[in-house]
C-alpha distance (Angstrom), angle and dihedral (degrees) to the residues before:
residue distance angle dihedral
M1 . . .
D2 3.78 . .
K3 3.79 118.5 .
L4 3.79 123.7 -119.8
V5 3.80 121.0 -153.7
V6 3.79 107.5 -137.7
G7 3.80 125.1 -167.9
L8 3.79 141.9 178.7
D9 3.80 128.9 -160.8
F10 3.82 91.1 -115.0
L11 3.80 145.1 34.3
E12 3.81 93.9 -148.5
F13 3.78 120.0 39.2
P14 3.81 111.6 -103.3
P15 3.83 118.1 -140.7
E16 3.82 95.3 -96.3
H17 3.83 90.8 62.9
R18 3.82 96.0 43.7
N19 3.80 125.3 93.5
E20 3.81 92.9 -119.9
G21 3.82 90.6 47.4
G22 3.78 125.4 44.3
N23 3.83 95.6 -40.2
I24 3.83 88.1 -144.0
S25 3.79 118.5 158.0
P26 3.82 111.1 -114.2
R27 3.79 129.3 -116.1
I28 3.81 112.0 -100.8
V29 3.80 122.6 -158.0
I30 3.81 119.0 -156.5
E31 3.81 126.2 -166.9
G32 3.80 128.6 -170.8
L33 3.77 93.8 31.2
D34 3.81 117.0 170.1
S35 3.81 104.1 152.7
S36 3.80 139.3 101.9
S37 3.79 98.9 -123.0
L38 3.79 142.3 2.0
A39 3.78 137.4 -129.5
I40 3.80 122.7 -168.9
M41 3.77 126.9 -163.8
V42 3.81 121.3 -176.3
F43 3.80 119.8 -161.8
N44 3.78 136.9 -174.7
P45 3.83 106.2 -151.0
S46 3.82 89.4 179.1
M47 3.80 93.5 68.7
R48 3.80 109.4 113.1
G49 3.76 116.0 -120.1
Y50 3.82 95.7 20.8
L51 3.79 132.9 89.8
S52 3.80 93.4 -158.7
Y53 3.80 113.4 7.0
S54 3.81 105.7 -167.2
T55 3.80 119.1 -143.2
W56 3.83 99.8 172.4
L57 3.80 135.5 18.1
I58 3.80 118.4 -178.3
W59 3.82 129.5 160.1
D60 3.79 145.3 159.5
L61 3.79 88.3 57.2
P62 3.80 111.9 155.4
A63 3.79 109.3 -109.8
Q64 3.80 105.0 -93.6
K65 3.78 134.9 149.9
V66 3.81 96.1 -124.8
I67 3.78 126.4 44.0
P68 3.81 103.2 -162.2
A69 3.78 123.8 -128.4
G70 3.77 120.1 -110.1
I71 3.79 103.1 48.3
P72 3.82 104.3 171.0
N73 3.78 122.2 -126.3
G74 3.79 117.7 -101.8
K75 3.80 141.4 97.5
I76 3.81 96.6 -95.6
I77 3.80 120.7 35.7
T78 3.81 124.5 -170.1
D79 3.82 101.2 165.5
P80 3.04 137.1 82.6
V81 3.85 82.6 2.9
S82 3.77 133.4 -7.0
A83 3.80 114.0 -107.2
L84 3.77 146.8 126.3
Q85 3.80 122.9 -116.0
G86 3.76 132.4 -155.8
T87 3.76 138.1 -144.4
N88 3.80 109.7 -88.1
D89 3.80 125.6 -152.5
A90 3.82 90.4 -90.8
G91 3.82 86.8 63.3
V92 3.82 91.7 -111.2
I93 3.80 124.8 130.7
G94 3.80 100.7 -134.7
Y95 3.79 136.2 7.4
T96 3.80 124.5 -7.8
G97 3.80 114.0 -173.8
P98 3.80 125.3 -141.5
S99 3.78 120.7 -76.7
P100 3.81 109.4 172.0
Q101 3.78 118.5 -178.6
P102 3.83 119.3 -107.7
G103 3.79 109.7 -73.8
E104 3.81 94.2 23.0
M105 3.80 135.1 110.8
H106 3.80 118.4 -161.4
R107 3.78 129.2 -165.6
Y108 3.80 121.4 -142.8
I109 3.80 123.3 -159.3
F110 3.82 118.8 -155.6
R111 3.82 108.1 -157.4
V112 3.79 115.9 -167.9
Y113 3.81 121.7 -167.2
G114 3.80 124.9 -165.4
L115 3.79 108.0 -149.7
D116 3.80 133.8 -162.6
D117 3.82 92.2 -128.8
F118 3.79 144.0 -6.9
I119 3.81 109.0 -71.1
R120 3.80 97.6 -151.7
I121 3.78 102.6 -156.7
P122 3.81 113.0 154.1
G123 3.78 121.2 -84.2
G124 3.78 111.1 -102.6
S125 3.82 92.9 42.8
T126 3.81 120.3 144.1
K127 3.80 130.1 -112.5
T128 3.82 89.3 -101.9
A129 3.81 91.5 56.1
L130 3.81 91.0 45.8
H131 3.81 92.3 50.7
S132 3.81 90.6 49.6
A133 3.80 92.9 47.6
M134 3.82 92.6 50.3
H135 3.81 93.1 51.1
N136 3.83 109.8 119.5
H137 3.83 91.7 6.8
I138 3.82 100.8 80.5
L139 3.81 113.3 111.2
Q140 3.81 99.2 160.3
Y141 3.77 138.5 21.6
G142 3.78 138.0 -172.5
E143 3.76 139.1 154.7
T144 3.76 143.6 -168.2
E145 3.78 135.3 -172.5
A146 3.78 140.3 -138.8
V147 3.78 133.2 177.7
A148 3.77 135.4 -136.2
S149 3.78 120.9 -162.0
R150 3.74 143.5 177.0
L151 3.78 96.4 -168.0
S152 3.77 128.8 146.4
P153 3.85 117.5 -122.9
H154 3.83 88.7 -102.2
Q155 3.81 91.5 52.8
V156 3.81 90.7 49.3
Q157 3.83 89.8 54.4
Q158 3.80 89.8 50.3
Q159 3.83 91.0 50.8
V160 3.81 90.9 49.9
K161 3.83 91.5 50.3
K162 3.83 90.2 52.0
G163 3.81 85.8 54.8
């Protein structure tokens, strides 16, 4: 499987991409792309009680090096790109930005899959359905991470010391 290099414009979520801010999906940059379509799954492994809490499921994106910010919520998207989106673990069809509780830091993993074709499962599908549909169609894979926190300055120092 060929590796994709995936990047965001930040290491820590700025307000416009957070749930309590603009709740706007971020721009994603992809290098090394040699696939027909893309699927993106975003997970928060820091969420208590979940192994893989999904915050965004989007697929049947045309293979392109930049996924623009601001993709609206909904099952079928035609602008600024064409795509289908699924129901995340917050029960939302589309992107849900980070919203950690006071004193918490959460990590978000953006997983990007290069596929051999469009998978054409219905918009609104779950992460389980998306995983099943992608099986045997994944040509490339890459991921990146970002964090969202609501830590006090003292808590930040403690996190840095833990290293």
